[in-house]
C-alpha positions as CSV (number, residue, x, y, z in Angstrom):
1,X,-74.8,-116.6,68.8
2,X,-73.0,-120.3,68.9
3,X,-76.3,-121.4,66.6
4,X,-75.3,-118.6,64.5
5,X,-72.0,-119.7,63.4
6,X,-71.8,-123.4,64.0
7,X,-71.2,-125.0,61.1
8,X,-70.0,-122.6,59.2
9,X,-66.7,-121.4,61.6
10,X,-63.7,-123.8,60.7
11,X,-61.4,-121.9,62.6
12,X,-61.6,-118.5,64.9
13,X,-58.8,-116.2,65.8
14,X,-56.6,-116.4,69.3
15,X,-58.0,-113.8,71.7
16,X,-56.1,-111.1,70.9
17,X,-56.7,-106.9,70.8
18,X,-54.9,-106.9,67.9
19,X,-57.0,-109.5,66.2
20,X,-57.6,-107.6,62.7
21,X,-60.2,-108.0,60.0
22,X,-63.0,-109.7,62.3
23,X,-66.6,-109.9,61.4
24,X,-69.0,-108.2,63.9
25,X,-69.9,-111.8,64.2
26,X,-67.2,-112.9,65.2
27,X,-66.0,-110.2,67.3
28,X,-69.5,-110.5,69.0
29,X,-68.5,-114.3,69.7
30,X,-65.3,-113.4,70.9
31,X,-66.9,-110.7,73.2
32,X,-69.4,-113.4,74.5
33,X,-66.8,-115.9,75.3
34,X,-65.1,-113.5,77.5
35,X,-67.7,-112.0,79.5
36,X,-67.5,-114.7,82.5
37,X,-64.3,-113.0,82.8
38,X,-65.3,-109.5,82.7
39,X,-63.3,-108.9,80.0
40,X,-63.2,-107.9,76.2
41,X,-61.5,-108.6,72.9
42,X,-60.3,-104.8,72.9
43,X,-59.1,-105.1,76.5
44,X,-56.9,-107.7,76.1
45,X,-53.4,-105.8,76.1
46,X,-50.1,-106.4,78.2
47,X,-48.7,-103.0,79.1
48,X,-46.0,-104.6,80.8
49,X,-43.5,-106.1,80.2
50,X,-43.1,-105.1,76.9
51,X,-41.5,-107.9,75.5
52,X,-45.1,-110.2,76.1
53,X,-48.1,-110.8,74.2
54,X,-50.8,-112.7,73.3
55,X,-50.3,-114.9,70.5
56,X,-51.9,-114.1,67.0
57,X,-53.5,-116.7,64.7
58,X,-56.6,-119.0,64.5
59,X,-57.3,-122.7,66.1
60,X,-59.5,-124.5,64.2
61,X,-63.1,-125.4,65.5
62,X,-63.4,-129.0,65.2
63,X,-60.2,-131.3,65.5
64,X,-60.8,-135.1,65.2
65,X,-58.1,-137.4,67.3
66,X,-55.3,-139.0,65.4
67,X,-55.1,-142.6,65.7
68,X,-57.7,-143.0,68.3
69,X,-57.8,-146.3,70.0
70,X,-60.0,-148.0,72.7
71,X,-59.0,-151.0,75.1
72,X,-61.1,-152.3,77.6
73,X,-60.5,-154.9,80.8
74,X,-60.9,-155.3,84.0
75,X,-60.5,-152.0,86.5
76,X,-57.9,-152.6,89.0
77,X,-59.1,-150.2,91.3
78,X,-62.9,-151.2,91.9
79,X,-64.3,-154.7,91.9
80,X,-67.0,-155.8,89.5
81,X,-66.2,-152.8,86.5
82,X,-64.5,-152.2,83.7
83,X,-61.9,-149.5,82.7
84,X,-61.1,-147.9,79.3
85,X,-57.6,-146.9,78.3
86,X,-57.6,-144.4,75.2
87,X,-54.7,-143.6,73.2
88,X,-54.9,-140.8,70.6
89,X,-53.0,-138.0,69.6
90,X,-53.9,-133.9,68.8
91,X,-52.6,-131.4,67.3
92,X,-50.3,-129.0,68.8
93,X,-52.9,-126.6,71.6
94,X,-55.5,-128.9,71.8
95,X,-56.4,-130.5,75.1
96,X,-57.2,-133.8,75.8
97,X,-59.5,-132.7,78.8
98,X,-62.2,-131.6,76.1
99,X,-61.4,-134.7,74.5
100,X,-62.5,-137.0,77.1
101,X,-65.2,-134.8,78.5
102,X,-66.7,-134.6,74.8
103,X,-66.3,-138.5,74.8
104,X,-68.0,-139.7,78.2
105,X,-70.8,-136.7,78.1
106,X,-69.7,-135.3,81.1
107,X,-70.6,-131.5,81.0
108,X,-68.8,-128.3,81.9
109,X,-70.2,-125.2,82.5
110,X,-68.2,-122.9,80.7
111,X,-66.9,-120.3,83.4
112,X,-63.9,-119.0,83.8
113,X,-62.3,-122.3,85.9
114,X,-63.1,-124.7,83.2
115,X,-64.4,-127.3,85.4
116,X,-67.7,-128.7,85.6
117,X,-69.8,-127.7,89.2
118,X,-71.3,-131.3,88.8
119,X,-68.2,-133.9,88.5
120,X,-64.7,-132.6,89.3
121,X,-63.5,-136.4,89.0
122,X,-60.6,-136.9,86.2
123,X,-60.8,-139.7,84.0
124,X,-58.2,-141.6,83.3
């Protein structure tokens, strides 16, 4: 399903039962993303408390970090190794963890925990 929308969608809606006007293709994509959690988009409703809700809106599918800079130096903890320090800004709602995993090639399993079973070490 991802290949069917890759390159053609610049943003996706935040998951919510209140999503209106979704194409069947996007609804199917949302449902397939929620499937590992045992949910569908239509089930994303909060009935209690009444003053709580899932946010509506869209999120960009591709983000370019702002002012990305990389410096390297000798590693303080591991002899004969180097370290890289990244500085950057991301738009509100973006996760630096996903950027680091993308840059370092660390896979994620995409499951409910959102962590990789192959590498659970944090990256600095």
